[in-house]
N, C-alpha and C positions, 0 to 999 in steps of 0.2 A: 154888825159882829165883828169888824176890823179888830184884831188884836195888835195892830201896829206891824212893824217888821224888826224882827231878830237877826243881827248880823252875826253868822258864825265864822270862825277864823279857820285856817288850814289844820291847826290841830283838833279842833272840835270835829271837822269832817272826818279826819283820818281815824279818831277814836270811834266815832260813831259808826264808820264802816267797819272797822275791825271787830267791833262788838256785835255787829247787825243791830245796832239801836236805832238806825235810821235808813231810808230809803233815799237815796240821792238821785233826784230827777233833773237831767239835763235838758235845758228847753231850747239849746242852740239848734239850728236847722240840721237837716240829715247830713248834708256834705261835711258839715263841721264836726259833727259827733264822728262820721266815718273816718276823718282825718286823724281824729285822735280825741280820747276822751278819757276820763279818770274811772280806772277799774272799779266794776260794781255798780257804776252809775246806770240808769235806764234812760233812753231817749223818748222825750215828749216834746216836740219841737212846738215852740210859741206860735207859729204862723198857722198850725192846726190843733191848737191846744183845746182839748175837751176835758174840763175839771172833773166830770164823772168818770174818767178814765183812772183817776188817782184813787177811786174809792175800792180798787181791786188790791191795792197795796196795804200792807199791814205796817202798824208802827207809825214813827215819825216821818214825815215827808220833809225834805230840805231840797229847795230848788238850787240849781247851777246853771251858770251860763258862761259867757266868756269872761266878763270883768263885773258882773252884778247888777246890769241893768235889766236885763230881759228877766232875770230872776225875779226882781220886785214886782215886775208885771205879772208874772205868773202867780205869785202870791195875791195879788189884787183881784185876779181873775178867780182864782180858787175860793177866796173869801166871798167873793160876791156870789159864788153858788154855794154858799152855805157851809163849806169845808172849814174846819179848824186847822188852818195852816199858816203860819207867819215866819218861818226860818228860811235863810238863804245862805249860801257860801260866799260871803262879800267878795273875796279874791277871785273866784271862778277859775276857770281853766287855764287861763293866761298865768295867774300866779302859781297855781299848781305845777305847771310845766316849767316856769322860771325857778321854781325851787327844787327841781330836781326829782320831783316826785314821778313814780312810774305811770305811763301812760298806755292805754290799748289802742 
């Protein structure tokens, strides 16, 4: 069922969050999320990742991590569970912070 991987850039993520068109799922570990995260993102750590938890979120699911590696793994796990998910924020939290975007 794999639909490949779609890399979103910072503008795609900003627009999607602003319009409510996407749910940004941060798959970094809890201590990383607590230290700072993209406003509006929700935490689903990859170490305890359960794709079934994603079914309760409406709309487009977009994964994010520190720099785009764990988010690709999350896509693979979600697709293996039968979810139609294939997008991630390629730059991740590191790019977001470097670009001076707001952090919670």
